[in-house]
C-alpha positions as CSV (number, residue, x, y, z in Angstrom):
1,X,2.5,-14.4,8.5
2,X,0.8,-15.4,5.3
3,X,1.3,-13.8,2.0
4,X,-1.5,-13.6,-0.5
5,X,0.6,-14.0,-3.7
6,X,-2.1,-13.4,-6.3
7,X,-3.3,-10.2,-4.5
8,X,0.4,-9.1,-4.1
9,X,1.0,-9.5,-7.8
10,X,-2.1,-7.5,-8.7
11,X,-1.1,-4.7,-6.3
12,X,2.5,-4.7,-7.7
13,X,1.2,-4.3,-11.2
14,X,-1.1,-1.5,-10.1
15,X,1.9,0.2,-8.5
16,X,4.0,-0.2,-11.7
17,X,1.2,1.2,-13.8
18,X,0.7,4.2,-11.4
19,X,4.4,5.0,-11.4
20,X,4.5,4.9,-15.2
21,X,1.5,7.3,-15.4
22,X,2.8,9.5,-12.6
23,X,-0.3,8.9,-10.5
24,X,0.8,9.3,-6.9
25,X,-2.7,8.6,-5.4
26,X,-3.0,5.4,-7.3
27,X,0.5,4.4,-6.2
28,X,-0.4,5.0,-2.5
29,X,-3.5,2.8,-3.0
30,X,-1.4,0.0,-4.4
31,X,1.1,0.4,-1.6
32,X,-1.6,-0.1,1.0
33,X,-2.9,-3.2,-1.0
34,X,0.7,-4.6,-1.1
35,X,0.9,-4.2,2.7
36,X,-2.4,-6.1,3.2
37,X,-1.4,-8.8,0.7
38,X,1.9,-9.3,2.6
39,X,0.0,-9.7,5.8
40,X,1.9,-6.9,7.6
41,X,0.8,-7.1,11.2
42,X,1.3,-3.4,11.7
43,X,-1.0,-2.5,8.9
44,X,-3.6,0.0,10.2
45,X,-5.5,1.1,7.1
46,X,-5.4,4.8,6.3
47,X,-3.3,5.9,9.3
48,X,-0.9,7.7,7.0
49,X,-3.7,10.1,5.9
50,X,-3.9,11.3,9.4
51,X,-0.2,11.6,9.7
52,X,0.2,8.3,11.6
53,X,0.9,7.9,15.3
54,X,4.3,9.4,15.0
55,X,3.4,12.6,13.2
56,X,5.1,15.7,14.3
57,X,3.3,18.9,14.8
């Protein structure tokens, strides 16, 4: 697994800014960017918007 450190730092800054501004949508974008930067093998893009594969209901 390879971590893209410059991209991770940018995403972390975006998440900090979003949290300070109370912008949940921007924080979620930053969270997805952090996952990509960290090279998470289970990253599936926007699966959380559909409720993911383990959604109840």
